[in-house]
TIGU-909281 format. One record per atom (N, C-alpha, C, CB): atom name; residue number from 1; x, y, z; residue in one letter. Coordinates in Angstrom, 1 decimal. Glycine has a CB too. Example, Ala and Ser with C-alpha at 12.3 -4.5 7.8 and 13.67 -1.06 7.14 Angstrom:
// residues 2
PT   vexfi   marse       px       py       pz   keti
PT       N       1     13.2     -5.7      7.8      a
PT      CA       1     12.3     -4.5      7.8      a
PT       C       1     13.2     -3.3      7.8      a
PT      CB       1     11.3     -4.5      9.0      a
PT       N       2     12.8     -2.2      7.1      s
PT      CA       2     13.7     -1.1      7.1      s
PT       C       2     12.9      0.0      7.9      s
PT      CB       2     14.1     -0.6      5.7      s
END
This chain:
// residues 107
PT   vexfi   marse       px       py       pz   keti
PT       N       1    157.2    180.4    228.1      x
PT      CA       1    156.4    180.1    227.0      x
PT       C       1    154.9    179.9    227.4      x
PT      CB       1    156.9    178.9    226.4      x
PT       N       2    154.1    179.6    226.4      x
PT      CA       2    152.7    179.4    226.6      x
PT       C       2    152.3    178.1    226.0      x
PT      CB       2    151.9    180.6    225.9      x
PT       N       3    151.5    177.3    226.7      x
PT      CA       3    151.0    176.1    226.2      x
PT       C       3    149.9    176.4    225.2      x
PT      CB       3    150.4    175.2    227.4      x
PT       N       4    150.1    175.9    224.0      x
PT      CA       4    149.1    176.1    222.9      x
PT       C       4    147.7    175.6    223.3      x
PT      CB       4    149.6    175.4    221.6      x
PT       N       5    146.7    176.4    222.8      x
PT      CA       5    145.3    176.0    223.0      x
PT       C       5    145.0    174.7    222.3      x
PT      CB       5    144.4    177.1    222.5      x
PT       N       6    145.6    174.5    221.2      x
PT      CA       6    145.3    173.3    220.4      x
PT       C       6    146.6    172.4    220.4      x
PT      CB       6    144.9    173.6    219.0      x
PT       N       7    146.3    171.1    220.4      x
PT      CA       7    147.4    170.1    220.3      x
PT       C       7    147.8    169.9    218.9      x
PT      CB       7    147.1    168.8    221.0      x
PT       N       8    149.1    169.9    218.6      x
PT      CA       8    149.6    169.6    217.2      x
PT       C       8    150.4    168.4    217.2      x
PT      CB       8    150.3    170.8    216.6      x
PT       N       9    150.5    167.7    216.1      x
PT      CA       9    151.3    166.4    216.1      x
PT       C       9    152.2    166.5    214.9      x
PT      CB       9    150.3    165.2    216.0      x
PT       N      10    153.4    165.9    215.1      x
PT      CA      10    154.4    165.8    214.1      x
PT       C      10    154.7    164.4    213.6      x
PT      CB      10    155.7    166.4    214.6      x
PT       N      11    154.1    163.4    214.3      x
PT      CA      11    154.2    162.0    213.9      x
PT       C      11    153.1    161.2    214.7      x
PT      CB      11    155.6    161.5    214.3      x
PT       N      12    153.1    159.9    214.5      x
PT      CA      12    152.1    159.1    215.1      x
PT       C      12    152.1    159.1    216.6      x
PT      CB      12    152.2    157.7    214.6      x
PT       N      13    153.3    159.2    217.2      x
PT      CA      13    153.4    159.2    218.6      x
PT       C      13    152.8    160.4    219.2      x
PT      CB      13    154.9    159.1    219.0      x
PT       N      14    153.1    161.6    218.6      x
PT      CA      14    152.5    162.8    219.2      x
PT       C      14    151.0    162.9    218.8      x
PT      CB      14    153.2    164.1    218.6      x
PT       N      15    150.6    162.3    217.7      x
PT      CA      15    149.2    162.3    217.4      x
PT       C      15    148.4    161.5    218.5      x
PT      CB      15    148.9    161.7    216.0      x
PT       N      16    148.9    160.4    218.9      x
PT      CA      16    148.3    159.6    220.0      x
PT       C      16    148.2    160.4    221.3      x
PT      CB      16    149.0    158.3    220.2      x
PT       N      17    149.3    161.2    221.6      x
PT      CA      17    149.3    162.0    222.8      x
PT       C      17    148.3    163.1    222.7      x
PT      CB      17    150.7    162.6    223.0      x
PT       N      18    148.1    163.7    221.5      x
PT      CA      18    147.1    164.7    221.3      x
PT       C      18    145.7    164.2    221.6      x
PT      CB      18    147.2    165.4    219.9      x
PT       N      19    145.5    163.0    221.0      x
PT      CA      19    144.1    162.4    221.2      x
PT       C      19    143.9    162.1    222.7      x
PT      CB      19    144.0    161.1    220.4      x
PT       N      20    144.9    161.7    223.4      x
PT      CA      20    144.7    161.3    224.8      x
PT       C      20    144.5    162.5    225.7      x
PT      CB      20    145.9    160.5    225.3      x
PT       N      21    145.4    163.5    225.5      x
PT      CA      21    145.4    164.6    226.5      x
PT       C      21    144.7    165.9    226.0      x
PT      CB      21    146.8    164.9    226.9      x
PT       N      22    144.5    166.0    224.7      x
PT      CA      22    143.8    167.2    224.0      x
PT       C      22    144.5    168.5    224.4      x
PT      CB      22    142.4    167.2    224.5      x
PT       N      23    145.8    168.5    224.5      x
PT      CA      23    146.6    169.8    224.7      x
PT       C      23    148.0    169.5    224.3      x
PT      CB      23    146.4    170.3    226.1      x
PT       N      24    148.8    170.6    224.1      x
PT      CA      24    150.2    170.4    223.8      x
PT       C      24    150.9    169.9    225.0      x
PT      CB      24    150.8    171.8    223.3      x
PT       N      25    151.9    169.1    224.8      x
PT      CA      25    152.7    168.5    226.0      x
PT       C      25    154.1    168.7    225.7      x
PT      CB      25    152.4    167.0    226.1      x
PT       N      26    154.5    169.9    225.3      x
PT      CA      26    155.9    170.3    225.0      x
PT       C      26    156.3    171.5    225.9      x
PT      CB      26    156.1    170.6    223.5      x
PT       N      27    157.1    171.2    226.9      x
PT      CA      27    157.6    172.3    227.8      x
PT       C      27    159.1    172.3    227.8      x
PT      CB      27    157.0    172.1    229.2      x
PT       N      28    159.6    173.2    228.7      x
PT      CA      28    161.0    173.3    228.8      x
PT       C      28    161.7    172.2    229.7      x
PT      CB      28    161.3    174.7    229.4      x
PT       N      29    163.0    172.3    229.8      x
PT      CA      29    163.7    171.3    230.6      x
PT       C      29    165.0    171.9    231.1      x
PT      CB      29    163.9    170.0    229.8      x
PT       N      30    165.4    171.5    232.2      x
PT      CA      30    166.7    171.8    232.8      x
PT       C      30    167.5    170.5    232.8      x
PT      CB      30    166.7    172.6    234.2      x
PT       N      31    168.5    170.4    232.0      x
PT      CA      31    169.3    169.1    231.9      x
PT       C      31    170.7    169.4    232.2      x
PT      CB      31    169.1    168.5    230.5      x
PT       N      32    171.3    168.7    233.2      x
PT      CA      32    172.7    168.8    233.6      x
PT       C      32    173.4    167.5    233.0      x
PT      CB      32    172.9    168.9    235.1      x
PT       N      33    174.4    167.6    232.2      x
PT      CA      33    175.1    166.5    231.6      x
PT       C      33    176.5    166.4    232.2      x
PT      CB      33    175.1    166.7    230.1      x
PT       N      34    177.1    165.3    231.9      x
PT      CA      34    178.5    165.0    232.3      x
PT       C      34    179.4    166.2    231.8      x
PT      CB      34    179.0    163.7    231.8      x
PT       N      35    180.3    166.6    232.7      x
PT      CA      35    181.1    167.7    232.3      x
PT       C      35    180.8    169.0    233.1      x
PT      CB      35    181.1    168.0    230.8      x
PT       N      36    179.6    169.1    233.6      x
PT      CA      36    179.3    170.3    234.4      x
PT       C      36    180.0    170.2    235.7      x
PT      CB      36    177.7    170.3    234.7      x
PT       N      37    180.7    171.2    236.1      x
PT      CA      37    181.4    171.2    237.4      x
PT       C      37    180.5    171.3    238.6      x
PT      CB      37    182.4    172.4    237.5      x
PT       N      38    179.4    172.1    238.5      x
PT      CA      38    178.4    172.2    239.5      x
PT       C      38    177.1    172.6    238.9      x
PT      CB      38    178.9    173.1    240.7      x
PT       N      39    176.1    172.3    239.7      x
PT      CA      39    174.7    172.8    239.3      x
PT       C      39    173.9    173.0    240.6      x
PT      CB      39    174.0    171.7    238.3      x
PT       N      40    173.3    174.1    240.7      x
PT      CA      40    172.5    174.4    241.8      x
PT       C      40    171.2    175.1    241.4      x
PT      CB      40    173.2    175.3    242.8      x
PT       N      41    170.1    174.4    241.7      x
PT      CA      41    168.8    175.0    241.4      x
PT       C      41    168.0    175.0    242.7      x
PT      CB      41    168.0    174.1    240.3      x
PT       N      42    167.8    176.2    243.2      x
PT      CA      42    167.1    176.5    244.5      x
PT       C      42    165.9    177.4    244.4      x
PT      CB      42    168.1    177.1    245.5      x
PT       N      43    164.8    177.0    245.0      x
PT      CA      43    163.6    177.9    245.2      x
PT       C      43    163.1    178.4    243.9      x
PT      CB      43    164.0    179.1    246.0      x
PT       N      44    162.9    177.5    242.9      x
PT      CA      44    162.4    177.8    241.6      x
PT       C      44    161.1    177.2    241.4      x
PT      CB      44    163.4    177.3    240.5      x
PT       N      45    160.1    177.9    240.8      x
PT      CA      45    158.8    177.3    240.4      x
PT       C      45    158.9    176.9    238.9      x
PT      CB      45    157.7    178.4    240.6      x
PT       N      46    158.7    175.7    238.7      x
PT      CA      46    158.7    175.2    237.3      x
PT       C      46    157.3    174.7    236.9      x
PT      CB      46    159.8    174.0    237.2      x
PT       N      47    156.8    175.3    235.9      x
PT      CA      47    155.4    175.1    235.5      x
PT       C      47    155.4    174.7    234.0      x
PT      CB      47    154.5    176.3    235.7      x
PT       N      48    154.6    173.7    233.6      x
PT      CA      48    154.5    173.2    232.2      x
PT       C      48    155.9    172.9    231.7      x
PT      CB      48    153.8    174.3    231.3      x
PT       N      49    156.6    172.1    232.4      x
PT      CA      49    158.0    171.7    232.0      x
PT       C      49    157.9    170.2    231.6      x
PT      CB      49    159.0    171.9    233.1      x
PT       N      50    159.0    169.8    230.8      x
PT      CA      50    159.1    168.4    230.4      x
PT       C      50    158.4    168.2    229.0      x
PT      CB      50    158.4    167.4    231.3      x
PT       N      51    158.7    167.1    228.3      x
PT      CA      51    158.1    166.9    227.0      x
PT       C      51    157.7    165.4    226.9      x
PT      CB      51    159.2    167.2    225.9      x
PT       N      52    156.4    165.2    226.8      x
PT      CA      52    155.8    163.9    226.8      x
PT       C      52    156.3    163.0    225.6      x
PT      CB      52    154.3    163.9    226.8      x
PT       N      53    156.5    163.6    224.5      x
PT      CA      53    156.8    162.9    223.3      x
PT       C      53    158.3    162.5    223.1      x
PT      CB      53    156.4    163.7    222.1      x
PT       N      54    159.2    163.1    223.9      x
PT      CA      54    160.6    162.8    223.7      x
PT       C      54    161.2    162.2    225.0      x
PT      CB      54    161.3    164.1    223.3      x
PT       N      55    161.8    161.0    224.8      x
PT      CA      55    162.5    160.4    226.0      x
PT       C      55    163.6    161.3    226.5      x
PT      CB      55    163.0    159.0    225.5      x
PT       N      56    163.7    161.3    227.8      x
PT      CA      56    164.8    162.1    228.4      x
PT       C      56    164.6    163.6    228.5      x
PT      CB      56    166.1    161.9    227.6      x
PT       N      57    163.4    164.0    228.3      x
PT      CA      57    163.0    165.5    228.4      x
PT       C      57    162.2    165.7    229.7      x
PT      CB      57    162.3    165.9    227.1      x
PT       N      58    162.9    165.8    230.8      x
PT      CA      58    162.2    166.0    232.1      x
PT       C      58    162.4    167.4    232.6      x
PT      CB      58    162.7    164.9    233.1      x
PT       N      59    161.5    167.8    233.5      x
PT      CA      59    161.7    169.2    234.1      x
PT       C      59    163.1    169.4    234.7      x
PT      CB      59    160.7    169.5    235.1      x
PT       N      60    163.5    168.6    235.6      x
PT      CA      60    164.9    168.6    236.2      x
PT       C      60    165.5    167.3    235.9      x
PT      CB      60    164.8    169.0    237.7      x
PT       N      61    166.7    167.3    235.2      x
PT      CA      61    167.3    166.0    234.8      x
PT       C      61    168.8    166.1    234.9      x
PT      CB      61    166.8    165.7    233.3      x
PT       N      62    169.3    165.2    235.7      x
PT      CA      62    170.8    165.1    235.8      x
PT       C      62    171.2    163.8    235.2      x
PT      CB      62    171.3    165.1    237.3      x
PT       N      63    171.9    163.8    234.1      x
PT      CA      63    172.2    162.6    233.3      x
PT       C      63    173.7    162.3    233.2      x
PT      CB      63    171.6    162.8    231.9      x
PT       N      64    174.0    161.1    233.8      x
PT      CA      64    175.4    160.6    233.6      x
PT       C      64    176.5    161.5    234.0      x
PT      CB      64    175.6    160.1    232.2      x
PT       N      65    176.3    162.2    235.2      x
PT      CA      65    177.2    163.2    235.6      x
PT       C      65    178.3    162.6    236.5      x
PT      CB      65    176.5    164.3    236.4      x
PT       N      66    178.2    161.3    236.9      x
PT      CA      66    179.1    160.6    237.8      x
PT       C      66    179.1    161.2    239.1      x
PT      CB      66    180.5    160.6    237.2      x
PT       N      67    180.1    161.9    239.5      x
PT      CA      67    180.2    162.5    240.9      x
PT       C      67    179.4    163.8    240.9      x
PT      CB      67    181.7    162.7    241.3      x
PT       N      68    178.3    163.8    241.6      x
PT      CA      68    177.5    165.0    241.7      x
PT       C      68    177.6    165.7    243.0      x
PT      CB      68    176.1    164.7    241.4      x
PT       N      69    178.7    165.6    243.7      x
PT      CA      69    178.8    166.2    245.1      x
PT       C      69    178.6    167.7    245.1      x
PT      CB      69    180.2    165.9    245.7      x
PT       N      70    178.8    168.4    244.0      x
PT      CA      70    178.6    169.9    243.9      x
PT       C      70    177.3    170.2    243.2      x
PT      CB      70    179.8    170.5    243.2      x
PT       N      71    176.4    169.3    243.2      x
PT      CA      71    175.1    169.5    242.5      x
PT       C      71    174.0    169.4    243.6      x
PT      CB      71    174.8    168.4    241.4      x
PT       N      72    173.1    170.4    243.5      x
PT      CA      72    172.0    170.5    244.5      x
PT       C      72    170.7    170.9    243.8      x
PT      CB      72    172.4    171.4    245.6      x
PT       N      73    169.6    170.2    244.0      x
PT      CA      73    168.3    170.6    243.6      x
PT       C      73    167.5    170.6    244.9      x
PT      CB      73    167.7    169.5    242.5      x
PT       N      74    167.2    171.9    245.3      x
PT      CA      74    166.5    172.0    246.6      x
PT       C      74    165.4    173.0    246.6      x
PT      CB      74    167.6    172.5    247.7      x
PT       N      75    164.3    172.6    247.3      x
PT      CA      75    163.2    173.5    247.6      x
PT       C      75    162.5    174.1    246.3      x
PT      CB      75    163.6    174.6    248.5      x
PT       N      76    162.4    173.3    245.3      x
PT      CA      76    161.7    173.7    244.1      x
PT       C      76    160.3    173.2    244.0      x
PT      CB      76    162.5    173.2    242.8      x
PT       N      77    159.5    173.9    243.3      x
PT      CA      77    158.1    173.6    243.0      x
PT       C      77    157.9    173.2    241.6      x
PT      CB      77    157.1    174.7    243.5      x
PT       N      78    157.5    172.0    241.3      x
PT      CA      78    157.4    171.5    239.9      x
PT       C      78    155.9    171.1    239.8      x
PT      CB      78    158.3    170.3    239.5      x
PT       N      79    155.1    171.8    238.9      x
PT      CA      79    153.7    171.5    238.9      x
PT       C      79    153.2    171.5    237.4      x
PT      CB      79    152.9    172.4    239.8      x
PT       N      80    152.1    170.8    237.2      x
PT      CA      80    151.5    170.6    235.9      x
PT       C      80    152.6    170.2    234.9      x
PT      CB      80    150.8    171.8    235.5      x
PT       N      81    153.4    169.3    235.3      x
PT      CA      81    154.6    168.8    234.5      x
PT       C      81    154.1    167.8    233.4      x
PT      CB      81    155.6    168.2    235.4      x
PT       N      82    154.8    167.9    232.2      x
PT      CA      82    154.4    167.0    231.1      x
PT       C      82    155.2    165.7    231.2      x
PT      CB      82    154.7    167.7    229.8      x
PT       N      83    156.2    165.5    232.0      x
PT      CA      83    157.0    164.3    232.1      x
PT       C      83    157.7    164.2    233.4      x
PT      CB      83    157.9    164.2    230.9      x
PT       N      84    157.2    163.5    234.3      x
PT      CA      84    157.9    163.3    235.6      x
PT       C      84    158.2    164.6    236.3      x
PT      CB      84    159.2    162.5    235.5      x
PT       N      85    159.2    164.6    237.2      x
PT      CA      85    159.5    165.8    237.9      x
PT       C      85    161.0    166.0    238.0      x
PT      CB      85    158.9    165.9    239.3      x
PT       N      86    161.7    165.2    238.9      x
PT      CA      86    163.1    165.2    239.0      x
PT       C      86    163.6    163.8    238.6      x
PT      CB      86    163.5    165.5    240.5      x
PT       N      87    164.5    163.7    237.7      x
PT      CA      87    165.1    162.5    237.2      x
PT       C      87    166.6    162.5    237.2      x
PT      CB      87    164.6    162.2    235.7      x
PT       N      88    167.1    161.4    237.8      x
PT      CA      88    168.6    161.4    238.0      x
PT       C      88    169.1    160.0    237.4      x
PT      CB      88    169.0    161.5    239.5      x
PT       N      89    170.0    160.0    236.5      x
PT      CA      89    170.6    158.8    235.9      x
PT       C      89    172.1    158.9    236.0      x
PT      CB      89    170.1    158.7    234.4      x
PT       N      90    172.7    157.9    236.5      x
PT      CA      90    174.2    157.8    236.6      x
PT       C      90    174.8    158.9    237.2      x
PT      CB      90    174.6    157.7    235.2      x
PT       N      91    174.3    159.4    238.3      x
PT      CA      91    174.8    160.6    239.1      x
PT       C      91    174.8    160.2    240.5      x
PT      CB      91    174.1    161.9    238.8      x
PT       N      92    175.9    160.3    241.2      x
PT      CA      92    176.0    159.9    242.6      x
PT       C      92    176.3    161.1    243.5      x
PT      CB      92    177.1    158.8    242.8      x
PT       N      93    176.0    161.1    244.8      x
PT      CA      93    176.4    162.0    245.8      x
PT       C      93    175.7    163.4    245.7      x
PT      CB      93    177.8    162.2    245.8      x
PT       N      94    174.8    163.6    244.8      x
PT      CA      94    174.1    164.9    244.7      x
PT       C      94    173.1    165.1    245.8      x
PT      CB      94    173.5    165.1    243.3      x
PT       N      95    172.7    166.3    246.1      x
PT      CA      95    171.7    166.6    247.1      x
PT       C      95    170.4    166.9    246.4      x
PT      CB      95    172.1    167.7    248.0      x
PT       N      96    169.3    166.2    246.7      x
PT      CA      96    168.0    166.5    246.2      x
PT       C      96    167.1    166.5    247.4      x
PT      CB      96    167.5    165.4    245.1      x
PT       N      97    166.5    167.7    247.8      x
PT      CA      97    165.7    167.7    249.0      x
PT       C      97    164.7    168.9    248.9      x
PT      CB      97    166.6    167.9    250.2      x
PT       N      98    163.6    168.7    249.6      x
PT      CA      98    162.6    169.7    249.7      x
PT       C      98    161.8    170.1    248.5      x
PT      CB      98    163.2    170.9    250.3      x
PT       N      99    162.0    169.3    247.4      x
PT      CA      99    161.2    169.6    246.2      x
PT       C      99    159.8    169.1    246.3      x
PT      CB      99    162.0    169.0    245.0      x
PT       N     100    158.9    169.8    245.6      x
PT      CA     100    157.5    169.4    245.6      x
PT       C     100    157.0    169.2    244.2      x
PT      CB     100    156.6    170.4    246.4      x
PT       N     101    156.3    168.1    243.9      x
PT      CA     101    155.8    167.9    242.6      x
PT       C     101    154.3    167.7    242.7      x
PT      CB     101    156.5    166.7    241.9      x
PT       N     102    153.5    168.3    241.8      x
PT      CA     102    152.1    168.3    241.8      x
PT       C     102    151.6    168.2    240.4      x
PT      CB     102    151.5    169.5    242.6      x
PT       N     103    150.6    167.3    240.1      x
PT      CA     103    150.0    167.2    238.8      x
PT       C     103    151.0    166.9    237.7      x
PT      CB     103    149.2    168.4    238.5      x
PT       N     104    151.6    165.8    237.7      x
PT      CA     104    152.6    165.4    236.7      x
PT       C     104    152.2    164.2    235.9      x
PT      CB     104    154.0    165.2    237.3      x
PT       N     105    152.6    164.1    234.7      x
PT      CA     105    152.4    162.9    233.8      x
PT       C     105    153.7    162.1    234.0      x
PT      CB     105    152.1    163.3    232.3      x
PT       N     106    153.5    160.8    234.0      x
PT      CA     106    154.6    159.9    234.1      x
PT       C     106    154.7    159.3    235.5      x
PT      CB     106    155.9    160.6    233.7      x
PT       N     107    155.6    158.4    235.7      x
PT      CA     107    155.7    157.8    237.0      x
PT       C     107    156.8    158.4    237.8      x
PT      CB     107    156.0    156.3    236.8      x
END
């Protein structure tokens, strides 16, 4: 996709974000949820990912997967992200290594 030249708002929250950043902050996301048997993301460049206006919309996100022993996020490049980089909630034993994040919004 392409980041829009102009920021658009659908509610007060997105209007505040448009005023602050003066650009669209709506990108893609890769989300792994409970029930996935395995997930492997290797050597991928992720650019303009994540969504600033929506909670839980991160570039790489593993959410409540419990046992993640067959899940690996390795050697990815995440840059100019709209919301954090790699986020893991309620997932144990997964491998996250060698990922690089540059120019991201969020903590």
